[in-house]
C-alpha positions in Angstrom: 136.6 105.8 -35.6 136.6 109.4 -37.8 133.9 111.8 -37.2 131.9 112.0 -40.2 131.0 107.5 -39.7 129.8 108.5 -36.3 127.9 111.2 -37.1 125.9 109.5 -40.4 125.5 105.7 -38.6 124.1 108.2 -36.1 121.7 110.5 -38.4 120.9 107.9 -40.1 119.5 105.7 -36.6 117.4 109.2 -36.5 116.2 109.1 -39.8 115.0 105.5 -39.4 113.1 106.1 -36.7 111.2 108.8 -37.8 110.5 107.2 -40.8 108.8 103.8 -38.7 106.9 106.9 -37.3 105.5 108.4 -40.0 104.6 105.2 -41.3 102.3 104.2 -38.2 101.4 107.5 -38.2 100.0 107.0 -42.5 98.8 103.7 -41.5 96.3 105.0 -38.6 95.2 107.4 -41.0 94.2 104.6 -43.4 92.4 102.8 -40.7 90.6 105.9 -40.5 90.4 106.7 -43.9 88.3 103.2 -44.9 86.5 103.1 -41.6 85.3 106.0 -42.6 84.8 104.9 -46.5 82.7 101.7 -44.5 80.3 104.3 -42.2 79.3 106.4 -45.4 79.6 102.8 -48.1 76.4 101.2 -45.2 74.2 104.4 -45.5 72.9 103.7 -48.6 70.9 107.1 -48.3 73.9 109.5 -47.8 75.9 106.9 -50.8 72.7 108.4 -53.0 72.9 112.2 -52.3 75.2 114.4 -53.8 77.3 115.5 -50.4 77.1 111.9 -49.5 79.1 111.3 -53.3 81.3 114.5 -52.8 82.6 113.0 -49.3 83.2 109.4 -50.6 85.0 110.7 -53.6 86.9 112.8 -50.8 87.9 110.3 -49.0 88.6 107.6 -51.7 91.1 110.5 -52.6 92.4 110.3 -49.5 93.2 106.4 -49.1 95.0 106.5 -52.2 97.0 109.3 -51.3 98.3 107.4 -48.6 98.4 103.6 -49.9 101.0 106.3 -52.4 102.9 107.5 -49.1 103.1 104.4 -47.2 104.3 102.3 -50.8 106.6 104.9 -51.5 108.4 104.7 -47.6 108.4 101.0 -47.8 110.2 100.2 -51.0 113.2 98.8 -50.4 
């Protein structure tokens, strides 16, 4: 077997493992963000405050970013 072919296959396996690991990390982070959004929404007083709304907006931005990244990583 030529050196280049074996190297490419091994490199591909490493990339696939790293990709799966990254997807798992993003999914775990997304769950944490969704839990924090749920907690913030459950606290009506916090939702009504300026700081609470800013925090919620930041969490929604994080959620959207993670969802987009996961979508890009998992499309095949």
